[in-house]
N, C-alpha and C positions, 0 to 999 in steps of 0.2 A: 505492499498500500503505500501510496505518497503519502506526503502533508499536504489537510484540506488548506493550508494558510498561502504555501509558498511550492507546493509541488514539488519539493527535496524527498527523497527516498526515506524514510523512518528505519531509522534501527534500533532505537535506544526504547527497552520495554519500561515499562513505569511498573506493573501490575495484572495479573490474569486472574480475574475473578471463576475462572471458570465459565460453566453458561447456568443463565436464569432467564425467566418471560421478562419483557419488560414491562419496566418495574409500573407503570400504569396502568398495566391490563388486568383490573379486577376481573375474577372469574364470575357470571353469575350460575344461581343455586343450579341453574337448568341446564349449565352446561359442564357440569361436575364430571359428566362419565366422558367426555372428553375432549381430547389432549391437545395439550397447549407445547404453544412454542417456544423452544430453548432454543436460546442462542449464543455464540461468547462471549464475554466482555472481557473484554482488553483494552488496555490504555497503553498508549506510546507519546513520546517525546519525540517531535521535530529537531534534531541537533542544528538547524540551519535556520529555523524563528524562535525556535523556545518554544512551539504550542503545542502543549498537551494534547491529547486526542483520544477518543475510542475507535477503535479498530472498525472500518464500514461494514453490518452486518445487517440496520432495519433502516426502514426507509421513515420519511416524516411521515407522512402523510398515512403509514399505519399505525404510528404513534399515538398521533394527535386527531386521531380521529371523531369521529360524533357523538362518543359515549366516552369521551378524555374525561376525569372525573376530579379535577383538580380543579376546586375553584376558592380564589385568594379572600374571599370576603369573609371564611369561616373563621378566621386566626383575628382575633383582638388587634392585636400586636402588630399585624401586616396591615391595618386600616388605619392603625395612629401612626404608622410610617409614613403611609402614602399622604393620609392629611397635610404631615407635617411638610414635606415633597413639595406639595402645588401650593403652602404659604409662603417656604423659600424662595421655588422658583417664581412664584409674581411676584414677589418685593427685588429679588436679585434683578432679573431680564424687565422688567415694569410692563408686565401682563399685564393686556387690559382687554376692554371690549372687545376691540377690533381685531384681537390678536386671534390667531390659531395655533391649535393643541393639537398632535396627533400622537396616538397609543400605540406600539404596537406591541404586541403579543398582550391584550389589552382586557383579559380575561374574561371578569363577570362586573365590569366596571371598577371593582374596589376604587381605581385611582380617578378614573374621569369624573364619579359622580362629584369630586370636593371642585373639578374644574368648572363644572358645569354648574356646581353652585356659586357659584363668584361672576356668573354673566358671562362666560369666557367659552367662545365656538371650540367644542373638539369633538373628535373623529376615533373612534376603538378600531384596531386593523387585530382580527382573533381569527386564527384557522378552527375553531372547534367549533364546532354547532354549537353543543349544551351551551360553554359558557359563555356565548355570543349570544344568544337566547337571555340568558339572562340578563346582563347587559343589556337587552334591548329593555329590556321590563324594568331597565332603571329609566327610561325615557334616552337613553344615549345610543347615539347613530353609531353603526357599528357595522363593519365589511369582514364577511368571512372569506378572507385573503391568506393566503402565505405570502409574508413581507417580502419584495427584492426590486432591483431595478425594474420590471417592468411595472410589478404593483404601483410603483412610486410614480410614473411615468404618467398614468391611470391617473392618478390622483393629483396630480401635477395640475394636469388638463383638466379638470373638475371645482380648480378652487381652492385645492387644498396644501398650497405651497406653507411651511410650517416655520412657527416663530420659536414655537419650545416643540420637541419631539422627545418621548419618555419610553425606553426598552427596558422591563425590568425583570431580570432573571429570564430572559430570552434569547441571548446571544451566545451562552453556551449549549443553546436548542437548537440550532443552525447548524446544516449539513455542510452547505455553500456560503462561508463564512464571508466570502469577497461579495457575491449578487448580496446576499443581504446589506451589507457596510456599503458600498454603491448604491444603495436604493435610499437611503439617509442623505448622501449627497445630492442626490438628484430633490428629492422633496425639500428641504431646507432651504427655505429664504438664505439671502446673502450674508443677510443678519441673524440668521437663526439658530440655535441651540439646540445640540441632543446629548441627552444624557443614557451611560449604560451603566446599568449595575447589577452586577454581577459577585458568587459567592470568591474569593482572591484566591491564588494557588498558592499564597505562603501560607496563608490558615490552614490550609488544608493539608498539607503538608506539616505543619507546626504541630496539627493538632490531631494527625492521622484519621483524617474524617475520609477512610476510604466509603465508607455508606455514601456521599454523596457522589460516586460513581456511576452513573447507570446509564442506557441503552438512550432515552431522550435526551441524554447531557452528551453533546456531542464534541465539546469542547472546555479545556481546564486553565483556566486565563490568569495570567500576569500581566501589568502595565505592560513589560518590555514586549511579551505578544500582539496587546491588543496595538499600542500605536505601532508598531508595524503594521500591521492590518490596516489601521486606518488609514497611512500615510501610500498606501499601496492602492485604499479607495477613495481619494480624496478630499480625507477629513484630517484635520491636525486637532492632537489632543491641550487644551489650555490649563485643566485645572483636574484634580482628582481629591477626592475625600474620602475617607475609611470611617464603614458604615460596622454598628453590631450585628449587623441583619445576617440569617444564615451561618452564622456562627463566625460573622467577619466577611467583611463584602467591602468592596471598592464602589465608589460612585464616578464615573468618568465623563467629565465633560468635552464638548468635541463643537467644532469650527469645523466652515466649508473653507479648505485652502485658498480659495479662489474666490472668498468672498468679505466683507468687514469684518477683520479679523481682532481680536482683545488678545491682549499680553499673557503668553505664555507664565502662570505662577508657579513659586519655587517648590511647591507641593509635587511636580512631576516631576522633578528632577530627584527629588527626595524619594519619591518612590520607588522610582527606577533604580537609584542608589542601592535604597533598601534590598531589594531584589535581588543587585547585582553581588553584597555585601554575602545575601543567606546563601549565593550560589546558583542562580536559575539558569546560570548559562556552563553549569559544568556536570557532566551525567553523574558524578559522587554525590550531587544532590538529590536524584532520585531512586535511591537507591533504599532508602529504610524505610518505604512507603510501607512494601510487602510482608515484612518482618514483623511490621506491625501490626495490621491486617489480623495476621495467622496467633500476634499474642492477644488482641480484642475478641477473634471468636474464640481460642480458646476459655478464654478468661467465662467469658458466656455461657458457654457450653458448660464448664464447670456448677457455677451457679446456677442455672437451670436445673443439671440432673441433682444436685445438693436439695435443693429445693424441692424436686421431684422425693428424693429418696423420706426427707421428713416429713413428707406428706402437706408440704406447699401449696397454695394455690397462687399461681403466677400467672398475671394476662397481661396486656400490654394496652398500648393507649398510641394513637396516631396511625392510623394507615398509611402513612408516609411514604412515598420513592423510597425516601436512604434507609427505610426498615426494611421495605422489602428485599434491598440490595444487601444489608447485613444477616438477615433470616435466613435467606438465600445459596448464600454466604457459608453460614454456619449450619445451615441443614438440619432448621429447627421447623420441627412439626407442631399441631397440633396438641401431640401428648405432653408438651413441656410449656409449649404456651397456648393455653386452653382459647383464648380468643383475645381481637381486639378491638377496644370500643374508637369511635371516629364520632367527630360531633357533624361531619359532609353527611345526609341525608343518601347522597347520591350514591355512596358507596355501603350504609349499610343495608345489612342481608344479601353481598356481597360476598367475594373469601379473594384475599391474597392472594396475587399471583405464584406460582410456584409451592410455596408451605402450604397452599392450600387454606390457611388459618383462617374459621369465621370472621367477619365483620359486627359488631353488635352498634346499639346506638349507645351514649353513655351512661343513662340509666342503669343498665346493669351492673354496672359498677357498684351499686347500691343495692343491688337487689342479692349479689353474688360474695361482697365485702371479701375480696380477696386479699390475702396476706402480702403481694407485691405488685408493682403496676409498675412495668416495664414501659419509658416513655420512649416512645421509637424516633420520636421526634424533637432529639434532645435541645435544640434550638431555643424548644417554646418551654423546656422544664420550668420558667419560673410561675408563665401564664398556667400551665397546665395544673401546678401542683395547686395555683392561687385558685383556680377553676375547681382544683378535685378535692379540695381544703377536709372533704370529710372522712377523706379516706384517712384520715390519722386518729379518728375516733375510733376507728375498731384495730388501730394500731397496725393496721399498714402501712407501708414502705412504700417510695418510689425508687426506683431501679433506672442508670443510664449506663449505657456500656460503652459509647465513646465517649473519649476518649482512653478511660478505662472505665472498668467495672465498677461505679459506686453503688453503695445502697445510705440511700438518707432518710 
């Protein structure tokens, strides 16, 4: 395979997580007798542009289909993050009633609802029918499209040249990352700004966050790689900030290279230097993740087997993609993890891909009163432990597995 960023041959492996179904391919009850598609989950590093990426085994249109079940609005933490983002962008870039805001991968309208509330014209681009329909029910104009240069040219011709384009947690999800970025250079006004948010490679490596690797994530991003990709596609990075979301993310600000350019902020060089100092341009840097993943897998299995031997009940919370990567890599099935609760009704009544662990409503926790609740989206531990504070009443305890097993 060649690098999807620069086309150089890929020669440096990062990790091999075996085979698993796509992490968001939840199984309907009436399809339990049918086989799932298990495909390799391997990640490699380009030693030319340092883009970390999955090897190609699955098509985007099969991953992000009409039954896609990730709805952003079921996380109160994420909604608060989106509302703050809108307020900050309006103030920093002087957005007003005549401005145009376009969000790519707009999901269920979790962010654009705050733009619309300020009287600013906005448009969502979202390829998954389920979430696009949820956004329309909020009164938000949404196009069911995969974004790229052709899509951008179409929207530009319809008057959607953008003052601000937002792309949260989508840059990693696109197989043709050059076409995707080229679309931003097409649709932005000469004075326009685009922001990309994505989990950053430095925190992934430092925190052994191997569970964030799954088929829907085609790329794992450093500013080093993103700057090169942007320059190749007519964009310039002019600022970057650190975020706590998803276990540690970057928000990157870009502008057109041929537009009204803002001064590049010192934070850009500081982040690039931090990555260089960490070793992102060395093969040795990438050698630590695979052994860390094995350590985490073994610790989780020891905990689950010990709990089983002691007659303790262990359930999960959060039918998240990262949890599916962890459970399938570790080979966990319902005999060790009875069920997983999730607040998203679109997931309830289904089964986790691969492990076939049933997904139930959170109310089941109060009924069964388990001894342990394994929080699979560990980045939401604070939110989940507050929402499920009643677990403490029967001496139940919360557990996370990444970056190391902790019983809280």
